[in-house]
C-alpha positions, 0 to 999 in steps of 0.5 A: 797799526795792528796786523792780521796774519792767517795761521794755517794748520797742516797734516804733515806737509807744512814745509812743502806748502810754505815753500810753495807759498814763498815761491809764489808770493816772495817774502822771507821764510823761517821754519822751526821744527819740533826738534828745534824747540827747547826741552820742557824744562826750558819752556818747550813742549811738556814731556809726554805732550807729543810723540817727539819721535814722530813729530821731530821733523815736523814744522812747529812754526813757520812764517813767511813775511813779505813787505805787506803780508805775513802767513804763518803755519804749522803741522798739527800734532793731532794730524786731524786738520780739515783744511780749506773750509774755514779760512780764505786768504785775501791778498791786495796786489800792488798791480794787475800784473802782480795779481795775474802772476799770483793767480797763475802760480797759486792755482797751479795744481789747484782749482780756479773759482773765478778767473781774474776779471774786472769786478763791479766794485772797481777791482781786478778780482780772482778766487781760487783753491790751491793744491793744499785746499786753501781758498784765496781771494786776490784784489787789485784796485783798477785805475779809473780815468 
């Protein structure tokens, strides 16, 4: 079955953000810098397309893959990314405890929008904006007796 992964663009702090997300959510993090990319004649960025001196240590592509999720991102070579307003990342937690842990970690330095609570549709639910300006929704089905 096809999967969907959010792809996040950053203004130079992709590595820091992706390491933060890995520490919060787990998974395996892989990072490729612009300097790691092959030269233009081997399929890399065309000569002159980027200021490689400025971008060489920036993230060309990063990926966190967990058992049931993936997040991808990179540093925007234009440096003109407006973060947060155009994407919300939803995580369906495996347990209420996991949801609470994700909320506590992801909201550190950010802003809680809706603290974890039992929502009318039968889930434990929370919303927050993290310290990088990205919006998150956390859901976990509640067991009904």
